[in-house]
N, C-alpha and C positions, 0 to 999 in steps of 0.2 A: 679752422681745423676740425675734422669730423669728430663727433661724439662717439664713444664706445670704440669697438674695433674687432678684428678677427678673433683675438683671444677670448673676449667676452662671448662672442657668438659660439665659439667652440665649446666653451663651458656650459652654456645653457641649451644648446640645440637638441640634445638627446632626450630631454625629460620634460614633462608637463606637471610634475608634482610640485607641491608647495616649496617656494624658495623664500627664505626670510629676507625681509627688507634690509636688515643689517648686513647680511651676507652680500647683497647686491652692491651696497656701498663699498664694502671691503673689496669686491672684485674690481670695481672702478679704480680704486687706489692701486690695486695690483697691476692693472694694465699700465698705469703711469710708471710705477717702479720698474716693471719689466722693460718698458721702452727705454728708460734711462739707463738700465743695466746693459741692454743690448747695444745702445749707442755709446756706451762708455763715456757718459758725460762727466767731465772733470769739474765738479763745482768749484774746486779751489782755484780754477783757472780764471774765474771772474775777478778781475783785478780792479774793478771800480771801487771807489771808497765805500766804507760801511756808512750807513745813514745814521745821523745823530738823532737822539730821541728828544732833544730840547734845543730851542733856538733855531734860527735860520739866517742864511746868508746866500747871496747869488752864487749859482754854480755849485753849491754843495748840497748833497742829498740830506734831507731831514725827514723825520716822521711827524714833526711838530707843525700841523697845519695852521694852528692859530698864530704861531710866530711867523709862519710863511706868509700869511695874509697881511700881517702887519708890515713886514719888510717889503712886500710887493706894493702895498699902498704908498709907502714911503719912497721907494725907488722908481715907481710908475713902470714896473715890468711884470709880464704875465707869470703865472704859476703853471708848471707842468706837473700833473698828477701821474704817477706811475703805479698802476695797479698790477701787482706782480706776485708770482710765487717764487721767491728768490732762491730757494734751495731745492726745487724740484722741477720747475717749468723750463723745458729745454729752449723754448723761443726767448724767454725772459733772460736766461743765462747767455744765449747767443747775442742779444742786444747789448748786455753788459760788456761782452768781450769785444764785439765789433763796433760798437758805437760810443757807449758811455765811458770806457776806459781810454779812449783815444784823445790825444792832445787837442785836435781840431774841435772836437765836441766840447771839451773842457773849457777851452778858451772862449768859445761861442757862448756857452751856458753861464759862465762867470759874468759876462757883459749883459746877457739878455734875459736870464730866466731864474726863477726860484724853483728848485726842484723838491718835490714831496713824494716819498715812497709810501705807498699804501700796500703793505706786504701781507700775504697769506701763506706763510711758510708751513711746511710739515713739521719743522722744529719750532713749536710754539714759543720757546724761550727767545727766539730772535726778535719778537715784538713784545713790548711791555704789556702786561695784562690789561691796564687801563686803556689801551689803544685797540684792543681786539674787537670789542663791540663796536666802537666808533668806525673801524675799518669796514665791518660788515654793513653798517648803516650807509656809509659812503658808496660801497659797491651797489647797494640797492637803489640809492637815490640817483646814481648816475647810470643805472641800468647796465652795469658791466656784466657781460656774459662769459668772457674768457680772458685768459691772460696771455701775453701782456696786453693791457689796454692803456693808452696814453690820453689824458684829457687835458686840454688847455683852458685855463680860466683867466679872464682879464684881471687887471690889477685891482679891481674892486673885490676880488676873491669870490665872486658869486656868478658872474656872467660866463657861461660856457662858450668858448669860441669854436671848439671843435673836438673831435675824437679821432685818434690815430691808432694804428696797429703796427706790429712788427712786419718787416719785409724780409723776403727770402735772401736777397742780396743786400742786406743792411750795411750801411756806411754812414759816417758822420755827415757827409756832404748831402746825401739824399734825404736823410732824416731832418736835417736843418732846413732843407728846402721845403719839406712838408710843413714844418712848424711855421716858417715864414709865410707860407701861403695862407695858413689858418689865421695868422696874426694880422692879415689884411683886414679882418673884421673887428679888430680892436677899436674901442671908442676914440682913443687918441688919434688913430689913423683916419677914421671916418670923419672926425672933426676937422682934421687938417685938410682932407680932400674937399670937404664942403666949402671951406674958405677959399680954396683955389678955384673952385668951379663957378660958373655963373649962378646967380642966386636961386633961380627957379630949379635948375638941375640939382643944386645942393639940397634944396627943400625936398625934392622928390627922393633923393638918396636917403636922407634922414628918415623920411616917412616909411620907405621900404625896409630899411634896417630895423626900425621900430616894430613893424608888422612881423618881420622875420623872427625877432627875438620872442615876441609874444607867442607866435606859432610853435617855436622851439620849446617854450615852456609848457604849452599844452601837450605837445608830443611827448615830453619827458614824463608828465604826470600820467598821460594815458598809457605809456609804456610800463610804468611801475604798476598800474592797476591791472594791466593785461598780464604781466608776469605773476602777480599775486594770484590772479584768477586761474592761470595755467598751473601754478603750483598746487592750488587747492584741488583742482580737477585731477591732476596727476597723482596726488595722494589718494583721492577717492578711488581712482581706477586701480591703483596698487592694492588698496585695501580689498576692493571687490575681487580682483584677480587672486589674492591670497586666499580669500574665502572659497572662491570657486575651486582652486587647487586642493584645498583641504577636503571639500566635498567629494571631488573626484578621487582624491587619495583614499579617503574613508570607504568609498564605494568599491574601489578596486581591491582594497584590503579585505573587505567583507566576503569576497568571492574566493579568497585564498584559503589554503589549508593552514592549520595552527603553526606548523613548523616554518612555512614560508612567511607568515606574518612575523614570527619571532626573528627570522633571518633579516627581513626587511628593517625592522625596528633597530636591530643591532647595527646594521649598515648606516642607518640614519644617525644614530648616536655617534658612530665613529665619524661620519662626515662633519657633524657639527663640531666635534672635537678638533678635527683637522682645520676647519674654518677658523676656529679661535686661535689655533696655533699659527696659522698664516697671517692672521690679523696682528697677533702679537709680534711676529717676525717683522712685519712692515713697521709697526709702531717703534720698534727698536732702532729704526733707521740704519739698516746694515750697510757696511762698507761695500763698495763695488769690487767684488772679488769673484774668482771662479768658484770658490767654496760656497759663498752665499748664493750665487746664481744656481748652482747645482741643487742647493737646498730648496730654493724656491721652485725650481722646475719639478723636483721630486714631490713637493707638497701639492703643486698644481695638478700634477699627473695623478696623484693618489685621489684627490677630490674628483677629478674628472672620471676616473675608473669607478669610483664608488657611485656616482650619479648614474652611470651606465648600468652598473649592477642592480641598482634600486629600480631603475626603469625596466630592466629585464624581469625582476621579481614581480613588479606590478603587471607585466605583460604576460605573466605565466610561462616565461621561457626557462 
């Protein structure tokens, strides 16, 4: 799925003045909220069971990864990690409706999988406080870049078998087929195959699987380092851009008459007030109603108009 969107571009395209980093993060969240409102996603329609916070059993969603690993080792079945934004991610909700709530999936999972939900909801209360940091660490260690992401671990709880994503035409049968394809790399499957093969062929298979696992481990570590470096560079670029914008803003203001400077600063204060208001509105997790949609659109329009007015003042218009 693409990052950002037309809404973000509309908000920022008119002005080159300083934009606070906090405001940019707010705008990203605004885009997500607006998309959900426009699509009228009914979060209550997700009928898959709520994840338990302790204990684990096959086919039941849990947040308790330690318990899940223990049961997986006992039952000799793999673990499916579900990295999700359960109360805001449209694709995650769609997978819940079209796959995880279906009997075909539930029957399959009960026999074949330990299910672990690694949730990043807007409503923080949905995840116990002691699991939030752990979830972030897991997201980083598995190099998860978007939601939903599904990761299959072997029954040892550490060997990553593969990574899956949501499908546009998701259904239990097709998702189960993907899982079974990934599970062909399980140790128990490879061990069984090597016993059925001629000795030399089995030896080659085991050697290649070992090489692949080692390469996968190197790739995972390299990906983590790469993402850390990218984050560091992005932060540095953002800081530099902010300073550049401040310099340009100060220079343009120095060329204006006092009354124009006053008008600009008043507009800027008002824009920051509106930014805080829309942030608080989003944090309140508003219901999907025409009234709330109208309020959001009005706030967004006011911010956009103020940015245009500020640009016009700096341009001497």
